[in-house]
N, C-alpha and C positions, 0 to 999 in steps of 0.2 A: 384280767380279760386276757385270750385267747384268741387269736387273727388266726387266720390261713388262707394262702391263696395257691389256690390248685388251677395248673394247666394241665396239658395234654399233646400226644404229636396236631392234633386239628385244631390247636390255638384254643380249644373249649378256655373257658376262665371260670374257675367257681370259690366268690371270695365266701366266707363263713366266719362266724365270732360266736361266743358263749354268754354273750351277754346282750341283752336285749336293750339295756340304756346305752349300749355305744351308738352313737352318730357316726361314726369315723368309717368312711367309704370313699375312698383313694382309687386315683385313674388309677390304671398303670396296664403297659400293655407285652403282647409277647409276640416274638416273632419264633418260628420253628424249621426244621428241616429233619425230615425224613432218608434212614437210607436203606442199605440191604438189612442189617445189620445192627442198625440204632438208630437211636431220633436226639437230634440237638436240640435246643430251649435256648431262648434268651428272653430275660426280665427287664422291662424299662421302668422304675417307677423315683418319678422327681421327690428332691429334697425337700421343696414344700408342701409335695402330697405326703410324707412322711411325718410333715408339722415340725420339720429339723432345720436349723440353717446348716451351708455348707460345710462337709467336714475341714478344718483346720489340718495341714500336715502333722504328722505323727498323732491324731486323735483315733484312739480307738475304740470300737462298735463289736457288741456280740453279734453274732452271726451263724445263721444256719439253715441248710436246703435239703431239706427229706425227698426219698421217694419211695413210692407202694407200684407193686409193677405184681399184678395179679396173673400170672400165668401158669394157673392149677391151684398150686397154695400158694398165701400171699408171702411176699420177699418184702421186705422194708430195709432200705438204705440209709443213709444221710453224709455228709459231709463233714459233721461232729457226732462221737459217737458220744447218746446221751443217755444209753441205759436206761433206759424205761418209756418213760413220754418224750415222746418232741415239744413238747413245750417243757423244759427247762434250762432257762435262761443260761443258768449260775454255771452250767454244762456246754455252753457254746463254745464254738470257734473264736476269733478273733479276725476281723477286719481291721486292719492296720491302710489309712492311707496317708499316700506321697502330695 
């Protein structure tokens, strides 16, 4: 199943998935700040909403963030280069909890 959590500088939220059988719909929060030539976003989702225990120190999770921008031609960038589909977990980067 593929899940998407999408937001923008105005804090609009979109939650998409590709399986009609999926009932997982976690609560999440966003905070944004708009600058002269940039914008920042902070996203918060609890481990409980992720249906996960609080990670132990040293635990590793696969993780990725993707940015899509359309100012003329579509520009897509990501924290972890996936070389194609953004739904390729084996190519994600790693979060190592401390």
